[in-house]
Every structure is written in structure tokens, then in C-alpha cells.
C-alpha positions, 0 to 999 in steps of 0.5 A: 774760211774752209781754205784758211783753216786747211792752210792753218792745219797744214802749218800746224802739222809741220813737225819740230815746231821749235816751241815745244814748251809753249802752248795749252793744247786741246786733248783731242788734237794731241795725236795730230799736233803734239804727240811726235814731239812729246815722244821725242822728249820722253812720253811713253803713252799713246794719244788714246791713253791720254784722251779717249771717249770710249775707254778710260784715259788720263783725262778721266782722272782730272777734274775742275775743282770748285769751278776755279782750280784743278784736282786729280784722282789718286785712288780707286776710292775717289781720293782727290789731290789739289792745292791747299790754296784751292781748298782754302775756303772750304777748310776755313769754313770747316774751322772754328776757334775751338777746332781750327783745322786751317791752322792746325791741320786735319787728317780723317782716319776713316770715311766717317771722319771726313767733313762736308763743306756746304758748297763744293763740287768737281767737274769731270770732262766727258768729251769735246767736239768741233762745231766751228763749221756748224756755227759759222755757217749760220752767220755772214759778213753782212750781219752786224755784231749784235745780230751775229751774236744773237744767231750764234747764241741760238745755235749754241743753245741747240747744241747744248740741248742736243748733248746734255742727255736730258740734263745728265750732263752740263754742256758748254759751247766755247768760242776760241781765237776770238770767235773764229772757232767753236767747240762744245764740252760735255761735263758731269758734276759731282756735288758731294765732295768732302775734306779728307786732309790738310797740312798745317797752315805753316806748311800749306801756306808757308811763306805766304805773301812774301814768297808768293810768285817767288822762287826758291819756294818751300810751300807744301801747297796741297790738300786732299778731298774725296768725291762721293756718289750714289750706290750706282756711282752717279752724282748725288746730293749729299747723303750719309748713304753715298759711297766713295766714287769709283773713277774710270782712272786714277793716277799712280804715284811715282817715287822715282824722283826727278832730274834736270831735263826730265820730260813732264806734262800737266793736264788742267783747267787754265783760266784765261790768257791774253796772248792775242791781245793787241799792243794798245790793250797791253798798254792800257793794262800797264798804264791804267787798269793794273795800277788801279787793281793794285791800289784797290786790292791793297786798300781792301787788304789793309782795311780788312787786316785791321780787324782780322788781326784782332779777332780769330773768328774774324780772321777765319771768316775772311782769310780766304777772301783776303788771300784771294785779293792778296794773290791778285795784288801781287800778280798785277804788280808783277804783271806791270813790271814784267810787261815793261821789262819784256817791252811787250808793247813794242814787240806787239807793235812790230807785229801789228805794223807788219799785219797792217801792211799785209792787211792793206794789200789789194787782196786783203784790204776789204776784209782787214784794211780797217782792223788796226784803226778800229782797235787802236781807236777803241783803246784810246777812247777807253783808257780812262774808263779802264782805270775807273772800272777797275776801282769800281770792280774792286769796290764791288768785290771787296764789300759785301754791301756794295752789290746788294741791289744785284744779289739780295734785293732781287730775291727779296722782291721776288719773295714779297711777290709770292702768294702765301702757301707752301712754296713761299714757306719753303722760300722763307726757310731758305732765305732765313738760313741764308740770313743766319749764315750771312750774319755768322760769317760777316763782321759789321765793323770790318764791312763798314770800314772796307766800304767807306775806305773803298768808296773814298779811294774810288772817289779820289782816284777813279779820275773819271765821271762819277755818279751824282750820288758819289760825287755829292757825298764826296764833295760834301765830306772832302772825300771822306765817306766814313760818316755817311757809311756809318749812318747807312749801316745804322739805318739799313735793314741789310746790316741788321739780322733782326730786321732782315728776319722781320722782313721775311715774316712780313715783307714790305718792298717799300723798305728796300726802295728806301734802304740807303745801302740798296740805293748806293748799290743801285746808283753804282751799278746804274752809273757803270751800266750807263758808261758801258752803254755810251760806248756800245757802238765802239765795243761792237766795232772792236769785237768785230775788228778783234775777231778779224785781227786774230783771223788775219794773224793766223792767215798771214802767218805773222803770229807764232802762236799756234793755240787758242787762249786759255778759257777754263777748258781742259788743256795739256801743256808739256816740257821738262824739269828745267832750272833757273840760274844758280841762286844763293838763296837756294841750298840745292846743288842745281836750282830746279828743286828745294829741300826740307833743309832750306825750308827749316833754314827759313823758319822764324819762330813766331813769324806769321809767314815763316813759323814751322811747327816743332813736329816738322823741325823734329822730323827734319832733325831726325832725318827719317824720310823713309822712301821719300828722300831723293837718292842724292840724300836730300828731302825734296820739297818743290821743283821747277818745270818750264810748262806753260800754265796760268791761274786755274792750273793750280792743283794740276798734276805734274806727270812723267812720261808714263803718266805717273804723278810726280808733283802738284803745280801751284804757282809761277815765278815772278820773272815769268809772270807776264806769261798770261800775255807773252810766253818767255821760255827763258824765264817762265817756270812752273813751281810744283810741290814734289809728290814725295814731300806730300807723302812725307807729310801724310805718312811721317807727320800726319800718320795717316796710314789709311791714306797711304794704303789707298794710293798706287805707289810705284818705284822702279 
């Protein structure tokens, strides 16, 4: 294994890799792997200025935002910039029908006006290190997969304990290259994060579903938050005594603009990619998993929208959930189209044919000879189940009641088992608050309709073995679950605030056992778990084969991929400002940027997706863009780069060669949407909000001079 890794490192050290724009790279490897290429393209920073454990560096200004996006510090007072869609849930939570800041926008004029959502946190990256040798020395090829996983998890637990400094830090050990390498990451979490400002919905989500994943784009997808700490600059629970966090580093903002071919880089937390996925895994997604995901998402959206359109409060309560489902609905359909267009399955099959030939050479056969057979047999056996599982997961994720057996019931049972006393009183108060919050947020007619609709879709389309309960209800009612769900909602304690509160005063566990919604939830999960247990041996064999497949591809040099898949760890990707072919829908002279002129041209009065406020139209007509206009005369809105990013990079800073902020990544283009599986440098682009448009809105439209005064703005 050491010899293999040495050979691979030698390959990686070869300069001029020829794929400079592809890859999501560890910061600790920048000097060894990427720095020379980046310098040639325009980087002016040293590796130490990008990543340092002992000194301030760019990594200190980048945070993971609420576990799913990226944000960056842009002032010495803890001011954070991220995407509007990343802060969408928090903004919606802070909105009411009387004060709808999601729709109308909001800008705090001072610290006291900033608003605290219930749950919002940011995660700072402290350091990372390679523990591959330590972990893999604990296992050997004689172990089965279960024993291997058990021993690895034991070692991971020890590494996490050794590095958390008594609970000060969160330590995460992650596997890479499908379990062939391991690194640990040390983080520090801050939970007092407050909303500072958000543009109107007509700016922050301009174009909505129609423009999502599309170029040209004219969306001001940004919002601002602030990190708070105690008086010693340490993490602390929310308190009025907390003060703005003082970061080790914050990003200066450049007003110098961009032009075609400019070097740029992005630091962020990409969620997941599957670049090493075998061909049959891609085929399974295209033919079975993704179509079910698309249909299940659309079904949930239609069921929700019916009620959201008629009630402003319901719309506010569900808008974040709806937006999330809608995003993946369009993404998965785009993935199907793009993967087919790229002929990704055939391309991967060609590599696998070469790999199988290499694997069955005399010197490789013992280690790798059966790898492709095991992998292909696994996918063939699980294709139909993959479709079933996606319908099941969309049912669980779109309904607030399909998973009560996993969310609410365990807590209620634990509460009932507690002895009376202060501890139980405290738990009763906590659960009472949760019940009140739940019934304030969830709309029972909508939930009833969503559950019935998703159950019907699951019954009719899963095309796989169903549980006896689901099969029986569906068969009796010709696939219509409306009556059964209506009766279940009438009888269930989970749909009645009064019954839930009464249970907390006098808990009777037998009520849970007989509850129809709990019975439904338990039945669904039990069936899902049983299906997985039936293919456990195949899953374990597949895990081992997949790990060896990736190891063999690296050893044989048959794969051009030189980096691990994304898995929500901090990465750097670099490239340049890069146009797409001329598009008549874009008024820009070169198709790598969009303008406020083009945004106003899309304006459709009264349209849900393309309406603009009169204030923004007046600002455009007046033409007072201050220092934010491009030297060419236009007011920029968005621009394109050829960075390699994915979900989780939303909110990531786009930086120039000096480490100055020039934009905010927020989307990819539909033509390159297959990038999670295969990178196409000709088509794949990152869509970014130009920082000059962000400042225009903050300054000229919001009049938030207090925020402008905080920033470090540079212009040559």
C-alpha cells in the first residue's frame, strides 16, 4: 500500500496536469500539487497565505454555513456573506404575514436590530491531517467488511477524542477514495448567528424555478449574517451580552471588476460528487433512481403548492421546504438529460473494460480479478430496489408525519419512562415548546394531502415489494389513500395539539402503540429495513469491491481523476472567467456576464418569478451606479467561471489572484449539471453574483451605509 501511494504521489507531482480547472483540492496539498499551476494562471498568494495552521490565512475567513452551504467573513466584526437561498429558511422563519422580510427585504441599521433565528450555526475549519497509515495499519485483507468497519470506527473514535481538546472542538475523521485514505478535520462551531440583511425576494430569488440552473442569469442570490461570540471571542450560546466575532482573517472586496480569462478560485464545502461511480451505478441512477426522484419531487411540490397559493402564512411556513424540493427536482431531471447526452455510461464502460483486463493479469488477479463482477452483480440485483427506495425517501422527506416513529415517538417514550422530578419537568417544558412550535409551523390540511398523495404515488409506482399494510390499503381503495389518511389524521394524537399537550401532562405509552400514524410510520421503516437486510451480504461485498476498484484505478493509472470525491470538507477549486458561446438571450457583449439592463428586460409586472420592485427599476433608469459600474459602462449582475463545484459550494467566495472577493458562487449551468459524475471543461460553468451588484443593492437600494462602512473595499 505504501508503494502504491508513493507512486501516486509521484504522478501527482508532475507539473502541467492539463486539467487545471478540474478538481476539488485539499488546502493542505496546495503547495505540493497545485501552487505552480495556479501561479502561472495568476495567483499572487503563497500556499501559507491560503492555508496555515499557526498563522491567519484565507481558510480562516471561510465557514460552513448551517451544515449545508458555505459563507465567508467580509469584515472585522464577524459580518458573513452567503447566498440568499442558503439563508432562505432562517429568513422565512423570521418573517410574518405582518412583517414579511422574505418578500420585502430587511437591513439592520445597527447591531441591536439584527435578528436571531432559532437554530443557525457556522463551522470554522481549524486544521486537518492525514491518518491513513494509522488507520489502515489496524486492518488487513483477511478481515470481512463488518470487522474492518468496526475496527476502523474504533480507531476513528480514538483520533476524535485525542484532538477535540476536551470538547472545545468538533473532530471529524472522513474516508476518501472509497476508504483507501483517511483524514481528520478539526472544527470550531459558533451558534449565535444573526440576520443582518437580505434583499427583496424579487432580487434574491429572481427567476425562481424557471431560471434555476440556467444561464444567462440575473439573480442577486445573497444575504448577510453576523457571527457573535462571548467577550473573549469564544463560541457561546445566544446572549444579549455577546459581541460581534473578531475573525483571524476577513476578505477584502475588489471593485476592479473582471474580464475574460482572469484567474479566480473558490474555497468552500462541496457536498458530494460521484466521479468514481461505476458505469452501472450511473445507469441505475438514469433509469431507476433519478426518474423516481423527479416524479416524487414534482408530486410533493404540486400537493404543497395547492395550499401555499391560498394562504400567505402557509406559504411562508413551507416556502423553504418547497424550494429545496424544487431545486432537486430540476437538478435530477437535468442529470438524466446530461448524463445521457454525455454518453457517460459508455465512457465509463470503456475504462472498466481496460481495468478488468489489467485486473486479471497474473500479478493483479488475486487482489482485483473479481472486482468488476461483484460490482456489476450488485447493481443488477438492486436496480428495482433503487427505484423503490427513491419513492420511499421522497415520501418520508416530504411528509411531516411519515417519520413520526423515528422522530417524535422515541422522545415521547423516553419522557414517559422518566421518574417525576425536576429532570422530567425540564423535559416536559422542552417538549411542550416543540409541540407549540410544530403546530404553529405545520398546516394540517396540507400535510394530510401531501401524505395521501405521496402514499398513492409510492403504491402505484414503486414497482417493488410493498409492506402488507401499504399493499392492503392500496388494494382496498384502488390506490387512493385519501380516506385512510383522513381517518388517520382524525384519530391520531400527532395531529392534535391538545392531545399532544395532554400526553405530556399524563403520558400513556399505549396511546403511541395504537396511533394510526405511528403504526404507518413504523410499518414503512420496518419494511425498508427488512429490504436492506435481505441484501446485506451483497452490500458488504460491493463495499469491498468498490474500494478495490478505486484503488486499482489509481494504481493502474487508468483513471484521469487525481482528487477524492467531495464530501462536505473544505476544498479549493481554481480556474478562470470563461464565457459560453454567444446567446441571443444575453445582452452582454461577451457571454460571461449579465447586466442590470438584461435583468430589467426580464421584468414582468405581477409575475411570481420575474416581477421587480419599482425601486430597482427606478435605480436602473436613473443610472446612478456609483463606483460599482463596470468601466465598460454596464452594471454587472452575474458572471461565469469554469470552476469545479457542486452543492454545498453555494455561498462560496470567488476570489481573484490576490485573495480579494469578486463574487459569490450560487449555481451551475444545466449543460454541465452532470458534473457530479463527470467533469466537462467545455460545458461546465459556475454562476456567480458579481460583488459589485451586491454592493449596489446594499448601498444604493437599501441605503445600508453602516454595512458599507464595515467593509474593506479596494480598487486599484
